[in-house]
Structure formats: structure tokens, C-alpha cells
TIRO-729893 format. One record per residue (C-alpha): residue in three letters; x, y, z. Coordinates in Angstrom, 2 decimals. Each point is the difference from the previous one (the first is absolute). Layout:
# TIRO-729893
@type ALA&u X&v Y&w Z
...
END
This chain:
# TIRO-729893
@type MET&u 106.43&v 129.73&w 113.37
@type ARG&u 0.87&v -1.51&w -3.22
@type ARG&u 3.02&v -1.23&w 1.41
@type PHE&u -1.63&v -1.35&w 3.19
@type CYS&u -2.51&v -2.12&w -1.79
@type ILE&u 2.36&v -1.50&w -2.13
@type ILE&u 1.96&v -1.05&w 3.03
@type LEU&u -2.94&v -1.09&w 1.79
@type PHE&u -0.56&v -2.56&w -3.02
@type GLY&u 3.75&v -1.01&w -0.13
@type LEU&u -0.60&v -1.28&w 3.49
@type TRP&u -3.25&v -1.95&w -0.50
@type CYS&u 0.02&v -3.45&w -0.41
@type LEU&u -2.83&v -0.64&w -2.76
@type GLY&u 0.07&v -3.69&w -0.49
@type VAL&u -1.92&v -2.02&w 2.80
@type LEU&u -3.63&v 1.14&w -0.55
@type ALA&u -2.60&v -2.59&w 0.24
@type ALA&u -3.97&v 0.08&w -0.08
@type CYS&u -2.12&v -2.21&w 1.50
@type SER&u -3.65&v -0.43&w -0.71
@type GLY&u -2.79&v -2.89&w -0.08
@type SER&u -3.76&v -0.70&w 0.75
@type SER&u -1.41&v -2.25&w 2.64
@type ASN&u -1.56&v -2.78&w -1.85
@type ASP&u -0.94&v -3.94&w 0.86
@type GLU&u 2.45&v -2.47&w -0.69
@type VAL&u 0.17&v -1.42&w -3.67
@type ALA&u -0.72&v -3.69&w -0.79
@type THR&u -0.35&v -0.34&w -3.75
@type GLY&u 0.07&v -3.36&w -1.74
@type ASP&u 2.83&v -1.89&w 0.91
@type VAL&u 2.03&v 2.86&w 1.56
@type THR&u -0.26&v 1.31&w 3.57
@type SER&u 1.75&v 3.19&w 1.18
@type GLU&u 0.34&v 1.46&w 3.29
@type ALA&u 1.66&v 3.56&w 0.97
@type ASP&u 1.73&v 0.79&w 3.26
@type THR&u -1.71&v 2.41&w 2.56
@type ARG&u 1.42&v 2.72&w -1.38
@type GLN&u -1.32&v -0.53&w -3.44
@type GLU&u -3.09&v -1.60&w -1.39
@type PRO&u -0.32&v -1.19&w -3.68
@type VAL&u -2.67&v 1.77&w -2.18
@type PRO&u -1.70&v -2.50&w -2.65
@type LEU&u 0.13&v 0.69&w -3.34
@type THR&u -3.16&v 0.37&w -2.26
@type ALA&u -0.74&v -3.40&w -0.86
@type PRO&u -0.87&v -0.95&w -3.66
@type SER&u -3.35&v -0.90&w -1.16
@type THR&u -0.57&v -4.08&w 0.28
@type THR&u -1.53&v -0.14&w -3.48
@type ALA&u 2.25&v 2.51&w -2.28
@type ALA&u 3.75&v 0.70&w 0.06
@type ALA&u -0.71&v 3.48&w 1.39
@type PRO&u 3.45&v 2.15&w 1.26
@type VAL&u 1.00&v 0.42&w 3.37
@type THR&u 0.22&v 3.33&w 1.25
@type VAL&u 3.08&v 0.43&w 2.33
@type PRO&u -0.82&v 2.30&w 3.01
@type ASP&u 0.76&v 3.56&w -0.19
@type TYR&u 2.26&v 0.54&w 3.17
@type SER&u -0.04&v 4.00&w -0.37
@type VAL&u -4.05&v 0.04&w 0.39
@type GLU&u 0.10&v 0.77&w 3.75
@type ALA&u 2.34&v 2.78&w -0.77
@type ALA&u -2.10&v 1.23&w -2.63
@type ALA&u -3.16&v 0.02&w 2.16
@type LEU&u 1.75&v 2.85&w 2.11
@type PRO&u -1.31&v 3.45&w -0.33
@type LEU&u 1.84&v 2.28&w -2.27
@type ALA&u 2.55&v 2.63&w 1.43
@type PRO&u -0.53&v 3.86&w -0.57
@type ASN&u 3.08&v -0.25&w -2.87
@type ASP&u 2.45&v -2.34&w -1.55
@type ALA&u 2.76&v 0.34&w 3.22
@type SER&u -2.47&v -0.35&w 3.09
@type LEU&u -1.39&v -3.11&w 1.22
@type PRO&u -3.62&v -0.78&w 0.74
@type ASP&u -1.94&v 1.35&w 3.21
@type VAL&u -0.97&v -3.50&w 1.12
@type ALA&u 2.68&v -2.45&w 0.50
@type PRO&u -0.78&v -3.80&w -0.29
@type GLU&u -0.30&v -2.44&w 2.83
@type GLY&u 2.77&v -2.03&w -0.99
@type ALA&u 2.90&v -0.15&w -2.65
@type VAL&u -1.11&v 0.02&w -3.45
@type GLY&u 1.49&v 0.50&w -3.52
@type ALA&u 3.01&v -1.17&w -1.83
@type TYR&u 2.93&v 1.69&w -1.45
@type GLY&u -0.61&v 1.00&w -3.78
@type PHE&u -3.55&v -1.33&w -0.06
@type SER&u -1.82&v 2.39&w 2.22
@type ARG&u 0.00&v 3.78&w 0.57
@type TYR&u 0.11&v -0.17&w 3.60
@type VAL&u 2.04&v -2.49&w 2.36
@type TYR&u -0.49&v -0.29&w 3.59
@type ASN&u 2.12&v -2.13&w 2.49
@type GLU&u 0.35&v -0.83&w 3.76
@type GLN&u 2.38&v 1.80&w 1.97
@type ASP&u 0.71&v -0.54&w 3.51
@type GLY&u -3.72&v -1.26&w 0.36
@type GLU&u -1.65&v 2.79&w -1.96
@type VAL&u -1.14&v 0.23&w -3.60
@type VAL&u 1.80&v 2.73&w -1.89
@type PRO&u 0.27&v 1.06&w -3.76
@type THR&u 3.63&v -0.83&w -1.63
@type LEU&u -0.82&v 0.81&w -3.57
@type ILE&u -2.06&v 2.30&w -2.18
@type GLU&u 0.64&v -1.01&w -3.79
@type GLY&u -1.68&v 1.39&w -3.30
@type PRO&u -2.32&v 2.93&w -0.39
@type LEU&u -3.59&v 0.17&w 1.42
@type GLY&u -2.54&v -2.24&w -1.79
@type ARG&u 0.89&v -2.24&w -2.44
@type GLN&u 3.93&v -1.06&w -0.91
@type VAL&u 1.44&v -1.86&w -2.94
@type ARG&u 1.66&v -3.28&w 1.57
@type CYS&u 2.16&v -1.74&w -2.55
@type GLN&u 1.20&v -2.99&w 1.57
@type GLN&u -1.87&v -3.06&w -1.11
@type LEU&u 1.98&v -2.94&w -1.45
@type ASP&u -1.64&v 0.06&w -3.30
@type GLN&u 0.66&v 3.94&w -0.28
@type ASP&u 2.97&v 1.66&w -1.55
@type CYS&u 1.23&v 2.85&w 2.44
@type SER&u 3.88&v -0.40&w 0.43
@type TYR&u 2.36&v 2.53&w -1.84
@type THR&u 1.06&v -2.58&w -2.65
@type GLU&u -3.39&v -1.15&w -0.55
@type LEU&u -1.25&v 3.52&w -0.29
@type GLN&u 2.56&v 0.71&w -2.82
@type ALA&u -0.80&v -3.25&w -1.54
@type ILE&u -3.62&v 1.02&w -0.37
@type TYR&u 0.74&v 3.26&w -1.38
@type ASP&u 2.74&v -1.11&w -2.55
@type SER&u -2.55&v -2.69&w -1.16
@type GLY&u -2.36&v 2.63&w -1.43
@type ALA&u -2.86&v -2.28&w 1.59
@type GLU&u -3.01&v 1.53&w 1.42
@type ILE&u 0.53&v 1.13&w 3.77
@type PRO&u -1.43&v -2.22&w 2.46
@type GLU&u -3.38&v 1.27&w 1.26
@type TYR&u 1.58&v -0.44&w 3.79
@type LEU&u 2.56&v 2.19&w -0.54
@type GLU&u -2.64&v 3.03&w -0.55
@type MET&u 2.29&v 1.81&w -2.39
@type ASP&u 0.42&v 1.10&w -3.31
@type ARG&u 3.20&v -0.80&w -2.31
@type GLU&u 1.10&v 3.58&w 0.50
@type THR&u -0.17&v -0.02&w 3.58
@type LEU&u 1.65&v -3.58&w 0.31
@type GLY&u 2.80&v 1.70&w -2.09
@type GLU&u 0.33&v 2.84&w 2.17
@type LEU&u 0.13&v -2.33&w 3.10
@type LEU&u 2.90&v -1.95&w -1.72
@type ASP&u 1.95&v 2.95&w -0.75
@type GLN&u -0.18&v 0.94&w 3.61
@type LEU&u 0.80&v -3.62&w 1.20
@type ALA&u 3.22&v 0.10&w -2.56
@type ARG&u 1.41&v 3.46&w 1.93
@type VAL&u -0.43&v -2.30&w 2.97
@type ASN&u 1.80&v -2.71&w -1.00
@type ALA&u 2.96&v 2.12&w -1.37
@type ALA&u -0.12&v 1.77&w 3.58
@type VAL&u 0.17&v -3.33&w 1.73
@type THR&u 2.46&v -1.91&w -2.47
@type GLN&u 2.36&v 2.99&w -0.06
@type TYR&u 1.41&v -1.82&w 2.94
@type VAL&u 1.68&v -3.44&w -0.64
@type ASP&u 0.43&v -0.94&w 3.63
@type LEU&u 0.22&v 1.96&w 3.68
@type ASP&u 3.20&v 1.31&w -0.95
@type ASP&u -1.16&v 2.02&w -2.66
@type ALA&u -2.87&v 1.59&w 2.21
@type CYS&u 2.45&v 0.67&w 2.87
@type ALA&u 2.08&v 1.72&w -2.51
@type ALA&u -3.13&v 1.92&w -1.19
@type GLY&u -0.45&v 1.07&w 3.55
@type LEU&u -2.59&v -2.42&w 1.08
@type GLN&u -0.67&v -1.21&w 3.25
@type VAL&u -0.69&v -3.52&w 1.28
@type SER&u -3.32&v 0.27&w 2.08
@type SER&u -1.49&v -3.47&w 0.72
@type THR&u 0.87&v -3.64&w -0.19
@type GLN&u -1.04&v -2.28&w -2.63
@type ASN&u -3.77&v -0.16&w 0.61
@type ALA&u -2.01&v -3.12&w -1.00
@type ASN&u -1.00&v 0.09&w -3.61
@type MET&u 0.82&v 3.73&w -0.23
@type GLY&u 3.64&v 0.67&w 0.28
@type ILE&u 2.73&v 2.43&w 1.65
@type HIS&u -1.28&v 3.70&w 0.22
@type VAL&u 2.56&v 2.27&w -1.11
@type THR&u -0.92&v 3.61&w 0.25
@type ASP&u 0.85&v 2.79&w -2.32
@type PRO&u 0.61&v 3.29&w 2.09
@type THR&u -0.47&v 2.20&w -2.98
@type ALA&u -3.18&v -1.03&w -0.81
@type GLY&u -2.85&v 2.42&w 1.45
@type LEU&u -3.63&v -1.21&w 0.53
@type GLU&u -1.38&v 0.71&w -3.58
@type PHE&u -0.71&v -2.79&w -2.45
@type ASP&u 2.95&v -0.31&w -2.61
@type PRO&u 0.25&v -3.28&w -2.07
@type ASP&u 3.40&v 1.11&w -0.52
@type HIS&u 0.81&v 0.12&w 3.52
@type PRO&u -1.32&v -2.34&w 2.56
@type GLN&u 0.33&v 0.71&w 3.96
@type MET&u 1.34&v -3.62&w 0.23
@type ILE&u 1.54&v -2.81&w -2.16
@type LEU&u -0.77&v -3.46&w 0.82
@type PHE&u 3.12&v -2.59&w 0.28
@type ALA&u -0.28&v -3.75&w 0.82
@type LYS&u 2.16&v -3.22&w -0.47
@type ASP&u -0.46&v -3.42&w 0.61
@type GLY&u 0.83&v -0.76&w 3.67
@type GLY&u -0.13&v 3.68&w 1.06
@type GLU&u -2.70&v -0.42&w 1.84
@type VAL&u 1.75&v -1.99&w 2.74
@type ILE&u 2.64&v 2.72&w 0.47
@type PRO&u -1.06&v 1.71&w 3.30
@type ARG&u 0.08&v 3.76&w -0.34
@type SER&u 3.01&v 0.60&w 2.39
@type GLU&u 1.93&v -2.25&w -2.49
@type LEU&u -1.52&v 1.36&w -3.48
@type GLY&u 2.26&v 2.70&w -0.41
@type ARG&u -0.42&v 3.86&w -1.13
@type CYS&u 1.43&v 2.58&w -1.87
@type GLU&u 3.38&v 1.57&w 1.18
@type ASN&u 2.07&v 2.16&w -2.18
@type GLY&u -1.82&v -0.78&w -3.01
@type GLU&u 0.36&v -3.65&w 0.39
@type PHE&u -2.38&v -2.93&w 1.13
@type THR&u 1.50&v -1.67&w 2.93
@type GLY&u -2.02&v -3.34&w -0.02
@type GLU&u -0.21&v -2.82&w -2.48
@type ASP&u -0.05&v -0.02&w -3.43
@type GLY&u -2.41&v -1.36&w -2.53
@type PHE&u -3.07&v 2.72&w 0.76
@type GLY&u -1.67&v 1.05&w -3.19
@type PRO&u -2.93&v 2.32&w -0.76
@type VAL&u -3.77&v -1.26&w -0.03
@type GLY&u -2.19&v 3.09&w 0.52
@type ALA&u -0.74&v 3.54&w 1.21
@type VAL&u -2.02&v 1.38&w 2.79
@type PHE&u -1.76&v 3.29&w -0.32
@type ASN&u -0.98&v 2.16&w 2.85
@type ILE&u -1.87&v 3.08&w -1.00
@type ALA&u -1.43&v 2.78&w 2.43
@type LEU&u -3.13&v -1.09&w 1.77
@type THR&u -3.05&v 1.76&w -1.45
@type GLU&u -4.06&v -0.56&w 0.45
@type GLU&u -0.03&v -1.10&w -3.51
@type HIS&u 1.32&v -3.27&w -1.26
@type PRO&u 3.11&v 0.74&w -2.18
@type ASP&u -0.35&v 0.53&w -3.78
@type ALA&u 3.24&v -1.21&w -0.96
@type PHE&u 0.64&v -3.15&w -2.23
@type ALA&u -2.47&v -0.09&w -2.76
@type GLY&u -3.06&v -2.09&w -0.08
@type ARG&u -1.48&v -1.24&w 3.36
@type LEU&u 2.41&v -2.94&w 0.82
@type ASP&u 1.85&v 2.03&w 2.67
@type ASN&u -1.72&v -0.42&w 3.48
@type TRP&u 2.28&v 2.11&w 1.93
@type HIS&u -0.15&v -0.83&w 3.70
@type ILE&u 0.34&v 1.65&w 3.54
@type HIS&u 1.30&v -2.21&w 3.17
@type HIS&u -1.30&v 0.52&w 3.43
@type ASN&u 1.06&v -1.16&w 3.26
@type THR&u 3.42&v -1.07&w -0.72
@type CYS&u 3.47&v -0.78&w 1.65
@type ALA&u 2.86&v 1.79&w -1.47
@type ALA&u 3.67&v -0.62&w 0.21
@type SER&u -0.91&v -2.92&w 2.50
@type GLU&u 2.77&v -2.51&w 1.15
@type VAL&u -2.42&v -2.82&w -0.42
@type GLU&u 0.88&v -2.02&w -3.33
@type ASN&u -2.57&v -2.45&w -1.71
@type GLN&u -1.77&v -1.31&w 3.01
@type ASP&u 1.51&v 0.36&w 3.87
@type VAL&u -0.98&v -0.23&w 3.65
@type ILE&u -1.11&v 3.11&w 2.04
@type ASP&u -1.05&v -0.67&w 3.57
@type GLY&u -0.81&v -3.62&w -0.75
@type GLU&u -2.10&v 0.71&w -3.03
@type GLU&u 0.78&v -0.81&w -3.63
@type VAL&u -0.02&v 3.25&w -2.03
@type GLY&u 1.53&v 1.05&w -3.45
@type GLY&u 0.55&v 3.28&w -1.85
@type ALA&u -2.60&v 2.48&w -0.48
@type GLN&u -2.72&v -2.04&w 1.67
@type ILE&u 1.50&v 0.63&w 3.21
@type SER&u -1.87&v 2.57&w 2.81
@type LYS&u 1.13&v 3.39&w 1.04
@type THR&u 1.34&v -1.56&w 3.24
@type GLN&u 1.82&v -2.63&w -1.83
@type CYS&u 1.54&v 2.06&w -2.52
@type GLU&u 1.65&v 2.19&w 2.51
@type LYS&u 1.18&v -2.90&w 2.00
@type SER&u 1.61&v -1.35&w -3.27
@type GLY&u 1.99&v 3.31&w -0.95
@type GLY&u -2.50&v 1.54&w -2.27
@type PHE&u -2.26&v 2.58&w -0.17
@type PHE&u -3.78&v 0.01&w -0.71
@type LEU&u -1.79&v 1.99&w -2.87
@type PRO&u -3.70&v 0.24&w 0.27
@type VAL&u 0.33&v 0.99&w -3.47
@type ILE&u 2.50&v 0.34&w -3.17
@type PRO&u -0.59&v 3.11&w -1.28
@type THR&u 0.26&v -0.82&w -3.55
@type TRP&u -1.41&v -1.64&w -3.00
@type MET&u 2.14&v -2.93&w -0.89
@type MET&u 0.09&v -2.40&w -3.16
@type HIS&u 2.42&v -2.76&w -0.81
@type ALA&u 0.75&v -0.95&w -3.86
@type TYR&u 1.92&v -2.80&w -1.01
@type VAL&u 1.47&v 0.81&w -3.25
@type VAL&u 3.03&v -2.49&w -0.27
@type PRO&u -1.25&v -3.12&w -2.35
@type GLU&u 2.10&v -2.40&w 1.68
@type ASN&u -2.33&v 0.52&w 3.24
@type ASP&u -3.19&v 0.44&w -2.02
@type PRO&u -2.87&v -0.57&w 2.54
@type GLN&u -3.37&v -1.63&w -1.09
@type GLY&u -1.94&v 2.02&w 2.29
@type GLY&u 0.85&v 3.10&w -2.06
@type VAL&u 2.63&v 2.67&w -0.38
@type PHE&u -1.13&v 1.57&w 3.03
@type SER&u -0.34&v -2.46&w 2.44
@type MET&u 0.82&v 0.37&w 3.45
@type PHE&u 1.52&v -3.48&w 0.38
@type ASN&u 1.74&v -1.50&w -2.69
@type PRO&u 0.64&v -4.01&w 0.24
@type SER&u 2.87&v 0.27&w -2.58
@type ILE&u 2.14&v 1.72&w 2.59
@type TRP&u 1.62&v -2.24&w 2.44
@type PRO&u -1.61&v -0.96&w 3.18
@type LEU&u 0.35&v 0.78&w 4.00
@type ALA&u 2.00&v -2.99&w 1.01
@type GLY&u 2.40&v -3.10&w -1.27
@type SER&u -2.35&v -2.64&w 0.79
@type PRO&u -3.45&v -1.25&w 0.51
@type GLU&u 1.33&v -1.39&w 3.49
@type GLN&u 1.22&v 3.39&w 0.96
@type LEU&u -3.33&v 1.73&w -0.94
@type ARG&u -2.02&v -2.81&w 1.74
@type GLN&u 1.84&v 0.82&w 3.35
@type GLN&u 0.07&v 3.70&w -0.40
@type ARG&u -3.29&v 0.95&w -1.52
@type THR&u -2.75&v -2.58&w 0.76
@type ALA&u -1.62&v -1.90&w 2.76
@type ALA&u 1.41&v -3.50&w 1.05
@type THR&u -0.26&v -2.80&w -2.13
@type THR&u -3.17&v -2.25&w 0.24
@type GLU&u 1.02&v -3.36&w 1.48
@type GLY&u -1.36&v -2.73&w -2.20
@type ALA&u -0.57&v 1.94&w -2.83
@type VAL&u 1.75&v 0.79&w -3.40
@type ASN&u 1.43&v 3.54&w 0.79
@type ALA&u -0.03&v 2.34&w -3.06
@type PRO&u 1.16&v 3.37&w 0.53
@type ILE&u -0.57&v 2.52&w -2.75
@type VAL&u 3.63&v 1.48&w -0.57
@type ASN&u 0.80&v 2.71&w -2.27
@type PHE&u -3.33&v 0.04&w -2.25
@type ASP&u 0.51&v -3.80&w -0.45
@type TYR&u -2.05&v -3.07&w 1.62
@type GLY&u 2.83&v -2.63&w -0.90
@type ASP&u -0.56&v -3.50&w -0.72
@type ILE&u -2.56&v -1.65&w 1.98
@type ARG&u -0.68&v -3.36&w 0.42
@type ALA&u -2.53&v -1.68&w 2.58
@type GLY&u -1.53&v -3.18&w 0.71
@type VAL&u -3.96&v -0.69&w -0.42
@type GLY&u -1.58&v 1.67&w 2.88
@type GLU&u 3.38&v 1.20&w 1.46
@type PRO&u -0.48&v 3.92&w 0.77
@type ILE&u 1.88&v 2.58&w -1.39
@type VAL&u 0.83&v 3.49&w 1.94
@type PHE&u 0.72&v 3.15&w -2.21
@type ALA&u 2.04&v 2.63&w 2.03
@type ASN&u 0.45&v 3.25&w -1.55
@type ALA&u 3.83&v 0.75&w 0.45
@type ASP&u -0.11&v 2.91&w -2.20
@type SER&u -0.52&v 3.75&w 0.99
@type VAL&u -2.82&v 0.20&w -2.10
@type PRO&u -3.41&v -1.49&w -0.07
@type HIS&u -1.05&v -3.43&w -2.19
@type THR&u -2.44&v -2.21&w -0.72
@type VAL&u -0.33&v -3.87&w -0.12
@type THR&u -3.09&v -0.15&w -2.71
@type SER&u -0.86&v -3.33&w -1.72
@type GLY&u 0.53&v -0.07&w -3.87
@type SER&u 2.22&v 2.58&w -1.94
@type ALA&u -0.55&v 3.88&w -0.82
@type LEU&u -1.47&v -0.91&w -3.31
@type ASP&u -1.87&v -2.78&w 1.02
@type PRO&u -1.36&v 0.16&w 3.74
@type THR&u -1.75&v -2.74&w 1.96
@type SER&u -2.79&v 0.20&w 2.67
@type ASP&u 2.07&v -2.71&w 2.33
@type PHE&u 1.89&v 2.42&w 2.62
@type ASP&u 1.22&v 3.41&w 0.28
@type SER&u 2.12&v 1.19&w 3.46
@type GLY&u -1.01&v 3.46&w -0.32
@type VAL&u 2.61&v 2.54&w 0.29
@type LEU&u 2.75&v -1.36&w 2.16
@type GLY&u 2.57&v 2.86&w 1.74
@type THR&u 3.44&v -0.84&w 1.04
@type GLY&u -0.04&v -2.70&w 2.41
@type GLN&u -3.47&v -1.24&w -0.71
@type SER&u -0.63&v -3.48&w -0.97
@type PHE&u -2.78&v -2.10&w -1.62
@type GLU&u -0.75&v -3.65&w -0.39
@type VAL&u -1.08&v -2.34&w -2.43
@type ALA&u -0.30&v -3.72&w -0.37
@type PHE&u -0.64&v -1.99&w -3.36
@type ASP&u -2.25&v -3.40&w 0.44
@type GLU&u 0.90&v -1.32&w -3.57
@type ALA&u 3.52&v -0.54&w -1.81
@type GLY&u 0.32&v 2.23&w -2.81
@type SER&u 1.57&v 3.56&w -1.12
@type TYR&u -1.44&v 2.92&w 1.04
@type PRO&u 0.95&v 3.51&w -1.18
@type LEU&u -0.15&v 3.33&w 2.43
@type PHE&u 0.93&v 3.40&w -0.39
@type CYS&u 0.07&v 3.51&w 1.70
@type VAL&u -2.82&v 2.37&w -0.77
@type LEU&u 1.97&v 2.77&w 0.79
@type HIS&u 3.15&v -1.05&w -2.06
@type PRO&u -1.70&v -2.05&w -2.94
@type ASP&u 3.84&v -0.94&w -1.05
@type MET&u 0.19&v -2.18&w 3.22
@type GLN&u -1.01&v -3.25&w -0.66
@type THR&u 0.71&v -3.57&w 0.39
@type THR&u -1.32&v -3.81&w 0.21
@type VAL&u -0.37&v -1.87&w 3.07
@type GLN&u 0.71&v -3.82&w -0.75
@type VAL&u -2.38&v -2.05&w 2.19
@type ASP&u 0.95&v -3.76&w 0.33
END
């Protein structure tokens, strides 16, 4: 049974998972900025600042709809009542629901029942190297970590063991020589999943169930051409290096008590397409689909098999300093790991709706808005080309404004905004605060 589970996860293509949620609100028209979303996603206005005082602006909490669902009987179960539409966001809410084949279905459970410790804000230090720097400084442990110095030290000892387990492999040749097996293509902002068949389904920082490998350019290699482990050697291109680990442990009703502290929100995947021949974004029966988002029928047509639930708790740990994620050591997606496709044009064609004639088209690619320049009154259309949700929100993570906010944009959704005066306008993503750019309006 243990070997069956490991083979199962070796087949599972983990990377293309996207959450899409939002609320229906009136169009935003604030000051000299007007904005309009497409019919699939309407903007959510921010809380406007006081006209008499410089009150702080509060960005929306996009996990609130998922948090409003009734609690399940235990950590591993779903609520008895499902939402009417897609809600939640990966890394930000306990439950995520998406639409598959016209039906709202659960796609993720993350963290324990009740309150979770979520450490992925721009002004919070949560990555492996940042946590180590806090500990080494001898300074008081920040309150947002919700742990004392002894617990942080224990966590760092565990992460050092994970780092040693990951970095013992210089490249994929090393991993293949050790008996590991390549089990996925290079997934967006995540990496190739390389399975260790000797690992059980117990938590052991010295022996993760998978090692993540990645390289610049690896994301454009089709799985059929990627290479595999054969006679102890990797048959594909050179240059892949280790970036992190994946833990899969036996599914229990209670959330795992594994890493020290409460930063490790383990997750369970539901309604997932495994071993599909569809890579990134493709067309089945005339309909654009992609990876784990596809329905059971589409999954089977694409050569995969559909899993109502993956029967383990799962956790990512990014412990290689060169790929330190701003979102924290236990992030699901890591922007410092190379992206899904080779160019914005390729992603625009593969993953987004058609470009808008007469507008500045600004695809959101690889956790990046790009450089944007427009004329006064000229519409700018932001289209999400990533496999994860984003927002287009005015201001910065540390200084948001009340001018406009797109709400959560799923893959392929778009948001339109126009500026009535020349100037420089900063914007950012609420879900990934390190994503920032400035629109130049002439």
C-alpha cells in the first residue's frame, strides 16, 4: 500500500492549480481613475480614506467568503454546506472552491480548523534565511510568528535538516543515481517533482517524499522531452538544481503536528486530474482547459485519471537560499522559481482571453505586471496569464490607496482601468505583495 501511494504521487502533476473567487460589486469610479472588469469578474472597492484625515486604507480580505463557511467536523473534512460559487485563494484561506464542468467543487483544504498563522505579508520575515537572521540577531521574536525563541530554534533545526536532505543532490544526475524518479514536468513557480521511492508516509525532515528541482528555461520543456532517470542517470538536459522539498504524510483527521510552531499549514487536494497529457493550457472539445482545473470527463480524455481526493496531507518547504520565497518557507508557489512559459506573448496566447483592441494589453506573467505606459483616458486591460490568482490594486502593499481594486482574478480573467490625468500610478497584488509596478500615464 505504501509503494502504491508513492507511485500515485509520482504520477500526479502537481503544479497547475488556480483559485478564483470574488464578490459582485458596483463599478469603481474614484477621483480621476475609472475602472471596469469584464463580465466574469467585477471590481471590489477598497475602504476609502477619510477626507479630513490621513486614515489608513484597508485592503480587502479575499479569504472572508471561504471563512464564512461552516466549520467541518475535523481538520481533514469539508463543510457540510458548499458555497454557491468559487471562493477562497491558495495560501490565504482554509477552503478553496472552483468551478469544474459547470459545478462548484472543493479543490483545497489548508491548515487546521479555526485560526491559522499565515505569514506571507511583504513586511513580515518568513522565509528560511529571514527566520535564521531573526534567530541569529538575538532580537525579540516578532509577534506575527506566534512562537518563542526556543520554538523558532527548533523549527530552524528542522529546516536545516530539510536543507541537507535537498542539497545533497547537486543535480538530477545525483538524484537519479540515488534511486529517485522524475515524476512531473517543471511546474510554474514550483519545480519538477522528483519522488524518493524509499520514503514512507511519515514526517521526517531528513527524508522528504519528493525533492523539487528547477532551472531557468526548464518550464518550456515538454514532459515528453524533459528526460527521466534511466540506469541511474538523467537522460535530459543539464542545469537542473534543487530548490526545495515536498512532504506527503498519511491522511489523518487532525492537522499534522510536524514542524515546530504554527507556520506550516498543511493541505489536502480535492478533485484533481493526475498524469494528464494536457500541459499548462490546452483545448479539449473546443474548450480551453488546464492541468488540475479540468473536469473528470476532460481529464480522462486527456489521458489522465481523476482523483476526488489525494489521500495525504502535503507541505512544500523552500529551503535553498538562492530561491528564497517572499511568501515564506512553506509557500505553495514560489515566484523565485522559474515560470511557466518563455515569453509574455506565448502565455497571452495560451492562457488568457483574446487581447482587447484599442487598449493597452498588460498580461500578468510569471508574478510580474511588466512595464506599463498608457495615454490619458486610454484603457489598460490586465489579463491574468499565471496559473495562480492575482489582484490589480492601487498603491503598494505598505501604502494601499482607495482608487481601484480588481478583486481576485483567476487564470484568463481580466480587469480594465483608465486614468484621466497624466502621472505615475503604483499598483500591487494583494495576494502576492511583492508583485508591484508603476503605470506611467502620458
